[in-house]
MARRO-718697 format. One line per 10 residues: number of its first residue (from 1); their letters; for each residue x negated, y negated, z negated of C-alpha. Coordinates in steps of 0.25 Angstrom, whole numbers, plus 5000, padded with zeros to 4 digits. Layout:
<markes>
NUM> a> X Y Z ~ ...
</markes>
This chain:
<markes>
1> cldpgrgrge> 5000 5000 5000 ~ 4995 4986 5004 ~ 4998 4972 5000 ~ 4991 4963 5011 ~ 4995 4950 5004 ~ 4993 4955 4990 ~ 4993 4942 4982 ~ 4993 4945 4967 ~ 4996 4959 4970 ~ 5011 4960 4967
11> fvvamferlg> 5014 4969 4978 ~ 5002 4978 4975 ~ 5006 4979 4961 ~ 5021 4983 4965 ~ 5015 4994 4974 ~ 5006 4999 4963 ~ 5018 5001 4954 ~ 5026 5009 4965 ~ 5014 5017 4970 ~ 5010 5021 4956
21> alrmveegla> 5024 5027 4954 ~ 5024 5034 4967 ~ 5011 5041 4964 ~ 5015 5045 4950 ~ 5028 5051 4956 ~ 5024 5057 4969 ~ 5010 5062 4965 ~ 5012 5064 4950 ~ 5001 5055 4946 ~ 4999 5050 4932
31> ekaavvagie> 5001 5035 4931 ~ 4986 5031 4930 ~ 4983 5040 4942 ~ 4994 5034 4950 ~ 4989 5020 4947 ~ 4975 5023 4951 ~ 4979 5030 4964 ~ 4988 5018 4968 ~ 4978 5007 4966 ~ 4967 5016 4972
41> rnlfgleida> 4974 5021 4985 ~ 4988 5014 4987 ~ 4987 4999 4984 ~ 4980 4989 4993 ~ 4981 4974 4993 ~ 4975 4962 5001 ~ 4975 4947 4998 ~ 4969 4935 5004 ~ 4967 4928 4991 ~ 4955 4933 4982
51> rcsqiaafnl> 4961 4929 4969 ~ 4975 4935 4972 ~ 4967 4948 4975 ~ 4961 4948 4961 ~ 4975 4945 4954 ~ 4981 4957 4962 ~ 4970 4967 4958 ~ 4973 4962 4943 ~ 4988 4964 4945 ~ 4986 4978 4950
61> alaawrrvgh> 4977 4981 4939 ~ 4987 4976 4929 ~ 4998 4984 4935 ~ 4990 4997 4934 ~ 4985 4994 4920 ~ 5000 4992 4916 ~ 5003 5006 4921 ~ 4991 5014 4915 ~ 4983 5004 4906 ~ 4970 4998 4908
71> cklpamnlac> 4960 5006 4916 ~ 4950 5006 4927 ~ 4958 5005 4940 ~ 4953 5009 4954 ~ 4948 4999 4964 ~ 4960 4992 4970 ~ 4962 4990 4985 ~ 4965 4976 4984 ~ 4957 4966 4992 ~ 4956 4951 4996
81> sglapntrev> 4958 4950 5011 ~ 4954 4935 5011 ~ 4939 4936 5008 ~ 4929 4932 5019 ~ 4914 4934 5019 ~ 4908 4921 5014 ~ 4895 4923 5020 ~ 4888 4924 5034 ~ 4890 4936 5042 ~ 4875 4939 5042
91> dwlamagdne> 4874 4939 5027 ~ 4886 4947 5026 ~ 4881 4958 5035 ~ 4867 4958 5028 ~ 4874 4965 5016 ~ 4876 4978 5025 ~ 4861 4979 5027 ~ 4857 4991 5036 ~ 4870 4998 5034 ~ 4877 4996 5048
101> rlrngmeqly> 4890 5002 5044 ~ 4891 4992 5033 ~ 4886 4981 5042 ~ 4897 4984 5052 ~ 4908 4984 5041 ~ 4902 4971 5035 ~ 4903 4964 5049 ~ 4917 4968 5050 ~ 4921 4963 5037 ~ 4914 4950 5039
111> rlfqkasvlg> 4922 4947 5052 ~ 4935 4953 5047 ~ 4935 4944 5035 ~ 4930 4930 5040 ~ 4944 4924 5040 ~ 4949 4933 5028 ~ 4952 4921 5019 ~ 4963 4917 5029 ~ 4968 4930 5035 ~ 4967 4939 5023
121> slinpraaeg> 4976 4952 5025 ~ 4979 4948 5040 ~ 4965 4953 5043 ~ 4967 4966 5051 ~ 4954 4974 5053 ~ 4962 4984 5062 ~ 4967 4972 5071 ~ 4954 4966 5075 ~ 4946 4969 5087 ~ 4935 4980 5087
131> dllvaafhel> 4933 4990 5076 ~ 4933 4982 5063 ~ 4931 4995 5055 ~ 4917 4998 5060 ~ 4914 5001 5045 ~ 4927 5005 5039 ~ 4930 4996 5028 ~ 4932 5006 5017 ~ 4918 5011 5021 ~ 4912 4998 5018
141> qplleqalvq> 4916 4998 5003 ~ 4906 5008 4999 ~ 4895 5001 5007 ~ 4898 4988 5001 ~ 4898 4995 4987 ~ 4884 4999 4990 ~ 4880 4985 4994 ~ 4886 4980 4981 ~ 4878 4990 4971 ~ 4865 4987 4978
151> evhdystlem> 4856 4977 4970 ~ 4859 4963 4976 ~ 4851 4951 4973 ~ 4859 4941 4981 ~ 4872 4937 4974 ~ 4878 4932 4988 ~ 4875 4946 4994 ~ 4882 4953 4982 ~ 4894 4943 4984 ~ 4895 4947 4999
161> avaarglaka> 4895 4961 4995 ~ 4906 4960 4986 ~ 4914 4952 4996 ~ 4911 4962 5007 ~ 4917 4973 4998 ~ 4929 4965 4996 ~ 4931 4963 5011 ~ 4928 4977 5014 ~ 4940 4981 5004 ~ 4949 4971 5011
171> aeilagqftl> 4945 4975 5025 ~ 4948 4990 5021 ~ 4962 4986 5017 ~ 4964 4977 5028 ~ 4961 4988 5038 ~ 4970 4998 5030 ~ 4983 5004 5033 ~ 4994 5006 5022 ~ 5007 5013 5019 ~ 5013 5000 5013
181> vatnvpylgr> 5010 4986 5015 ~ 5018 4977 5006 ~ 5016 4962 5004 ~ 5022 4948 5003 ~ 5016 4942 5015 ~ 5009 4928 5015 ~ 5017 4916 5022 ~ 5011 4906 5031 ~ 5016 4900 5043 ~ 5008 4898 5056
191> rkqdevlkdy> 5007 4883 5054 ~ 5000 4884 5041 ~ 4990 4895 5045 ~ 4976 4890 5047 ~ 4969 4893 5060 ~ 4963 4906 5056 ~ 4976 4912 5051 ~ 4984 4906 5063 ~ 4974 4912 5073 ~ 4973 4926 5067
201> cgrfhsdakt> 4988 4927 5066 ~ 4990 4922 5080 ~ 4980 4933 5085 ~ 4984 4945 5077 ~ 4999 4942 5073 ~ 5004 4934 5085 ~ 5019 4937 5083 ~ 5018 4934 5068 ~ 5009 4923 5068 ~ 5019 4912 5064
211> elatcfiers> 5019 4916 5050 ~ 5008 4923 5041 ~ 5019 4932 5035 ~ 5023 4938 5048 ~ 5008 4941 5051 ~ 5008 4949 5038 ~ 5019 4957 5043 ~ 5011 4962 5055 ~ 4998 4963 5046 ~ 5006 4971 5036
221> lafcassgsa> 5011 4981 5046 ~ 4996 4982 5052 ~ 4992 4986 5038 ~ 5002 4998 5038 ~ 4999 5012 5042 ~ 5008 5019 5051 ~ 5022 5020 5045 ~ 5017 5011 5034 ~ 5026 5000 5029 ~ 5025 4985 5026
231> allvpqnwlf> 5034 4978 5016 ~ 5033 4963 5017 ~ 5039 4951 5012 ~ 5039 4940 5023 ~ 5047 4927 5027 ~ 5060 4931 5033 ~ 5060 4921 5044 ~ 5052 4930 5052 ~ 5064 4939 5054 ~ 5071 4929 5063
241> lgtfqalrek> 5062 4917 5067 ~ 5059 4917 5082 ~ 5045 4915 5079 ~ 5044 4930 5074 ~ 5052 4936 5085 ~ 5040 4943 5092 ~ 5035 4948 5078 ~ 5049 4954 5075 ~ 5050 4961 5088 ~ 5036 4967 5087
251> llrsanwdfa> 5039 4972 5072 ~ 5053 4977 5076 ~ 5046 4986 5087 ~ 5034 4990 5079 ~ 5037 4993 5065 ~ 5049 4999 5057 ~ 5056 4988 5049 ~ 5061 4995 5036 ~ 5068 4983 5030 ~ 5069 4968 5029
261> crmgskafqt> 5075 4962 5017 ~ 5078 4947 5018 ~ 5074 4941 5004 ~ 5077 4927 5008 ~ 5072 4915 5000 ~ 5069 4915 4985 ~ 5063 4929 4986 ~ 5050 4926 4978 ~ 5049 4925 4963 ~ 5037 4917 4964
271> pmydfgvvmh> 5039 4902 4968 ~ 5035 4900 4982 ~ 5040 4894 4995 ~ 5054 4899 4997 ~ 5058 4906 5010 ~ 5065 4918 5015 ~ 5057 4931 5015 ~ 5060 4946 5019 ~ 5055 4959 5014 ~ 5051 4969 5025
281> sftkrlpqis> 5047 4983 5027 ~ 5040 4987 5040 ~ 5035 5001 5043 ~ 5024 5003 5053 ~ 5030 5012 5063 ~ 5038 5010 5076 ~ 5053 5008 5074 ~ 5063 5018 5081 ~ 5075 5014 5088 ~ 5083 5018 5075
291> sslagldvgs> 5074 5011 5066 ~ 5082 5002 5056 ~ 5079 4989 5048 ~ 5085 4988 5034 ~ 5089 4973 5031 ~ 5092 4967 5017 ~ 5095 4953 5013 ~ 5094 4947 4999 ~ 5091 4933 5005 ~ 5104 4927 4999
301> elspesklev> 5099 4929 4985 ~ 5091 4917 4979 ~ 5081 4923 4969 ~ 5071 4934 4969 ~ 5079 4941 4957 ~ 5093 4941 4965 ~ 5086 4946 4977 ~ 5080 4958 4969 ~ 5094 4960 4963 ~ 5101 4962 4975
311> lpdcsisvvn> 5091 4969 4984 ~ 5093 4983 4979 ~ 5108 4982 4983 ~ 5106 4973 4995 ~ 5114 4978 5008 ~ 5105 4984 5019 ~ 5107 4981 5034 ~ 5101 4991 5043 ~ 5098 4987 5057 ~ 5091 4993 5069
321> qlgqlgnpdt> 5077 4988 5069 ~ 5075 4988 5084 ~ 5088 4982 5086 ~ 5083 4969 5079 ~ 5075 4967 5092 ~ 5089 4963 5099 ~ 5092 4952 5089 ~ 5090 4937 5094 ~ 5075 4934 5092 ~ 5073 4948 5086
331> aivfeeaskl> 5078 4942 5073 ~ 5079 4953 5061 ~ 5094 4954 5058 ~ 5099 4963 5047 ~ 5113 4963 5053 ~ 5117 4969 5066 ~ 5117 4958 5077 ~ 5130 4952 5082 ~ 5134 4955 5096 ~ 5140 4941 5097
341> pllqnyadsl> 5133 4931 5106 ~ 5121 4923 5100 ~ 5123 4909 5095 ~ 5111 4905 5103 ~ 5120 4907 5116 ~ 5128 4895 5112 ~ 5119 4886 5103 ~ 5105 4882 5101 ~ 5098 4882 5088 ~ 5088 4871 5086
351> qgcgladivi> 5079 4866 5075 ~ 5075 4852 5075 ~ 5064 4847 5066 ~ 5057 4857 5057 ~ 5055 4853 5042 ~ 5040 4853 5044 ~ 5041 4844 5056 ~ 5050 4833 5051 ~ 5048 4832 5036 ~ 5038 4821 5037
361> frklfweiea> 5047 4813 5047 ~ 5061 4813 5040 ~ 5067 4806 5028 ~ 5081 4806 5021 ~ 5090 4796 5028 ~ 5091 4787 5016 ~ 5076 4786 5015 ~ 5076 4777 5027 ~ 5083 4764 5030 ~ 5090 4768 5043
371> ltngwvahqs> 5089 4777 5055 ~ 5080 4767 5062 ~ 5066 4766 5066 ~ 5065 4780 5071 ~ 5073 4787 5060 ~ 5084 4796 5065 ~ 5094 4805 5057 ~ 5089 4819 5056 ~ 5098 4831 5055 ~ 5093 4841 5045
381> spdgvglytg> 5097 4855 5041 ~ 5111 4855 5033 ~ 5111 4862 5019 ~ 5125 4866 5019 ~ 5128 4859 5006 ~ 5136 4847 5011 ~ 5145 4843 5023 ~ 5134 4834 5029 ~ 5119 4839 5026 ~ 5106 4838 5033
391> lhfavkwddg> 5109 4824 5037 ~ 5100 4817 5028 ~ 5087 4815 5036 ~ 5081 4805 5045 ~ 5069 4807 5053 ~ 5058 4798 5060 ~ 5061 4802 5074 ~ 5056 4789 5081 ~ 5064 4793 5094 ~ 5055 4805 5096
401> kgalantpea> 5042 4797 5097 ~ 5038 4797 5083 ~ 5029 4805 5074 ~ 5039 4816 5072 ~ 5041 4819 5087 ~ 5025 4818 5089 ~ 5020 4826 5077 ~ 5014 4839 5082 ~ 5019 4847 5070 ~ 5033 4842 5072
411> tirgrsawgk> 5043 4850 5081 ~ 5055 4843 5086 ~ 5065 4853 5091 ~ 5080 4854 5094 ~ 5080 4842 5104 ~ 5090 4849 5113 ~ 5101 4848 5101 ~ 5098 4833 5099 ~ 5111 4825 5101 ~ 5120 4837 5102
421> ngiacawlgr> 5130 4843 5092 ~ 5126 4855 5084 ~ 5126 4862 5071 ~ 5115 4859 5061 ~ 5112 4871 5052 ~ 5102 4876 5042 ~ 5099 4891 5040 ~ 5089 4892 5029 ~ 5090 4899 5016 ~ 5105 4899 5013
</markes>
């Protein structure tokens, strides 16, 4: 079992508890033997942040000691995937001495982890060109251990050897294949990604590149062995936004969708930016004509506690997986699609200015003296509370010749609707 976005280890600890119980029941192991076996052979984790990696290891140790009391535990398969070699390549390779196999492995480690501080668990040794496993990463471990026990007079060389051992462990996990991958994926839109991350996602995750979270869907499935499963928590807008249509089509054709559970907003117990999320389970095997997708929805509940309460008794919709390919935009719909004509045959759905585009150019109408000097009334989204809502903004438009119209980041859309009758609607949250 692997958590490739481990954080402080919450998922790893949860899997530890279940694996211990499974081993005790299915193999008849004593509790301490089950704890040791689970840590040694079943649990793996990657995290881009070194400090979080330390906290996760401590949390797993505490979970084990709560079960069997304080004792020496086996080495944990938890690694930091965000470390990079902090030295020149020639000095790095010098550690291998005359050992050609170790030198080949050290060279691959150096190149693989140059951008690790940005890419973390997205790094995929199996996807790169050429044979990056010249020296299998698990074979590097004993060679590096030997280098560490040798008498070293140079502290910087010792520091490099320790770093190399950590990178070799991370590389071994990054190149691994797992039965279960379970994680809460990281969230970062393309506009906020730096150039290294943007370039990598564009090259290796072209259909998912708009959001780091969807890149992690693909990476998690790549971690899975044949018939392995990925259980993920991701933003739910990827289920219907046109931006992700190609990704939905690809995954509907290439993986079994076990279930999708819309959690909606207010799904996290910890304070964070509030947005709708969905729990997924995918299995890495080709879907059949009869493959079904189970859909659940607890999005209307407004707290983590209420979602937890209703989830066990939530009604389940079962739809044909490949049938989702026939939906408009290949949107994932838990209900059987209507046979009636689509609304798009009769009306256009247009967005005007996005919030990020216009927020610095608009004011509330009572903040200005009058709709003059380039200010115009701006129709915003209604909130559904009063008879007249969404009519409280003014925007500095300057007849389409001002800063708003000429700002590169601003996107002015919906011009074909200007001056015509229509319906202003907001579909967000409730």
